[in-house]
N, C-alpha and C positions, 0 to 999 in steps of 0.2 A: 532822333534828335541829335544835334551836334553837342550842345550842352557841355562841351569840354574845352575850356580856354587855356589848356596847358601849353600851348605853343607861344603864348604871350604872357607877360607878367609886368605889373606896374607897381613900383614902390613909392616911397616918399619923395625921392629925388632922382630915381633912375628907372630905366625900362630894360626888359630882357626879352629876347626872342629865340626860339628854337628853330633851326633850319632843318630842311628835309634830310640833309646828310648827317644829322646828329650833332653838328657843331652849334655853338651858342653865340649870340650877339648881345652886346650891352652898351648902353649910352647913359650919360648923366654923371651925377656926382659919384666919385669913387674914392673919397677921402678915407673910407673904412675898408676899401678893397672890394666893394660889392659888385664892381664891374669887371673884376679880374677873371673872366671866363674864357679867355682866348684859347686855353689849352684843353678845354672840356671836349670830350668826344663821346659818341654813341649815346647822346642824351635824347630821351623821349618826352620829357616834360620839364617845365621850369616853373619856379615860384619866386616871388620877390616880397620881402617884408615891407608892408605898408603901415603907416601910422599917420594920424592927424597932424596937420601942420602946427608946429609950436617950436619955441626956441630950443627946447631940449630934445627934439626928435629928428635930428639930421642924419644920424647914422643908421645903416640898414644892412641887410644881408641878402644873398641870392642862393637859391637851391636848385640843383639839377638832379633828375632821376635818370639813371642809366638803364639800358635795356636788360641788363643782368640783375636788376633789382637792388643795386647799390645806389648810394646817394652821395652827391657832391655838395659842398657848401663853401661860400666865401663871403668875407665881409665882417661886420661887427659881431664879436663873439663874447661880449661882456657877461652874458648870462648862460653861456654854453650852448647857444642856439645853433652853432655850427658844428657841434660835436656829434656828427652823424656817420662818421667813418666806419663804425661797426655795424651799421644797419644792413640787413639782408632781406630779400624777399619782399621788397617794397613795391607797390603797384601805383601809388599816387603820393604826391607831396603837397603841403601847404605851408606858407610862411606868414607869420604875423609879427607884431612888434616884440622883439626879444625871444621868439620861440619858433620852433619848427615841428610840424606834425608829419607822420608817415603812415600810410595805409598799407597794411599787410594783406597778402593774398587770402588769408583766412578771415578777413573782415575786422581784425583787431587793429588798434591804433598805437603808434609809438609817439612819444613827445619828449622834447628837450627844450630847456630854456626857462624863462621866467614863469612862475606859477603863483605869484602873490595874490592874484584875483581868482584863482582856481581854473584858469584857462588851460592848464595842462592836465586837469583831472579827467582824463579820458580812458584810463586803464580798464574801466568796466564796460566800455562800449564794445558792442558785438555786431557782426553782420553789416558793417559799414561799407558803402560803395563810393561816397563822395565826401570830401573834407574842405573846409574853408576856415580862414583865420581873420578875425577882426582885430581891433586894437587890444582889447582885454577880454575877448570871448572867442570861443571856438565852436564851430557848428559842423554838422554832418548829416548825411542822408543814409538811412538803412536800406537794405535790399527790399524791404516791404514798402518803401516810399515814405516812411515816417522820418521825423527829424529829431536830433538830439543836440543839446547845447550845454556848454560849461563855461563858467567864468562870470565876469561882472554883468549884472542884470539890472543896473540902476535905472535904465530907460526901457526895460522889458525887451531888450534885444535878444534875450534868451527864451522868450515866451513862444516856443515853437512846438509845444507838446501836442497841439491839436492839428498840426499840419499833416496832410496825407497825399499820397499819389505824387510825390516829388520826383523830379528827374535831376535837379541841380539845386545848389544853394550857394549863397555868397554873403560874407560878413563885412560890414563897414566899421566905422568907428563906434557908433552907438545904434546901429540898425542891422537887421538881417533881412534878406530877400530870398524867396524860394521860387523855383520854377516848377509848375505842375506839369504832368504828362500831357494835359490838354492844351498846353501853350499859354495858360494864364499864370500870372505872377501874384504872389502874396508877400506881405511885408509886416515886420513888427519892429518896434523900437522908437527912437526919437523922431517925431513927426515935424519938428520945428523947421527943419531944413527943406522939407519936401521930398526927401529921398525915399520915403515910403509910399508915395503917391503912384502906385503901379496897378491899382485896381482895374483900370480900363485897358491895360495892355492885353493884346491878343496875338496869337500865332507866334509867340516867342520861342526861340530854339536855343538861346544861350544868353547868359547874363553876367554882370559883374557889379561889385559894390566898391565904390571908393569911400573915402572918409565920410563925405557928406553928400554923395550923389550916387545914383544907380543908373546903369545902362543895360540895354537888352537888344539882342539881334532878332529880327523877325524872319519868318520863313522865306520872305522875298529878298533878304539881304539888306534891308533897311535897318537903321539903328534908332532906338528910342532912348531918351535920357530925361531924368528928373532929379531935382535937388539943387544943391548949391552950384551956382554958375559964375562965381566971382572971378574965375580965371578963364572963362570960356570953355570949361571942361564938358559942358553939356551941348555945345554947338556942333552936333553931329548929324543934323537933319539932312545934309546933302550927301552923306556917305552912301555908297552903293556897293553891291556884291561883297558884303561883309559876312564872314563865316565865324568869327570869334571876336570877343572884346575883352579888355582888361582895364580896370579902373584903379588909378593910384590916388594919392592924397588929393591932388588938384589937377590931374591930367587923365586923359582917356586914350587908349590905343584901340585900333580896329584892324583886324587882319582881313585883307581882301582874298578872294578865291585864287588870285594869281600869285599869291605869296608875298605881296608887298604890304606895307603897313601905313596907315594914316593915323594922325594924332590931332588932339585938340587940348587946349589948356595951358597950364603953366610950363614954361620952358626955361625958367631961370637958371637951371643947372644943366641944360642941354638934354633933358630927358625926352624931348620930342624930336630930336634930330635923327630921324629914322629914314630919311628920304633915300638913303643908299641901300637900305635893307632889301633883300630879295631872297626868295627860296624859303621863306618862313612857312611852316606847314604843321597842321595838326597831326598827331601820331596816327 
């Protein structure tokens, strides 16, 4: 399974891509410095903080994992979410609203940033292999394929205790989706937007969760989408040869096998201006 979207990341108002040479590209709103990645080198994975669209959610941050296990961060740091300079031995990163998570080689998890809703209460997690951040909750997959969640559970977005045989997981604003090893998807949380309507999906190899929509890549390179489509973020039916996706608040990114990127959705801040991107590649 591909199941690893770490070459692309979509935030509230910006997009980030990791190129095959380890450099990083970013477009969109950079009022908080979230797109200041031009000097990053030797990066193997990227993450972008996403949050639902609201008047008080404009600022964001970006995170990069280097091949030596150290972590870079730029952007809004009001809750210490960019204080990752001391991290070592990290193998994966995830970014959410006002927080950053890091996965260590031993399966334990590091967290910095806002924890008012318990979203950083991950110190007890063990044997983790995948992490994802929603607005106010954090989720992950263990080596045995089970799932863990921490944080706000008001719409049952953390009700993942019965999930098994997972290969990937993604957290949105008020929902969580999981990808099983058999290519089927499961979902929990707020069903009002349609973002959890993934029961019929098959042959999925990678997925992403935006604030109120969900996208998945099939084995054939086609893309599925469900949920809120107010900005056209689910209009991905004609995409082909896709190997990874990332979903932001109101836009969607797709990585083609040739290293170029396609987009759909809100471009008010230039977050979809990726036509010039090339050489974007999964680690």
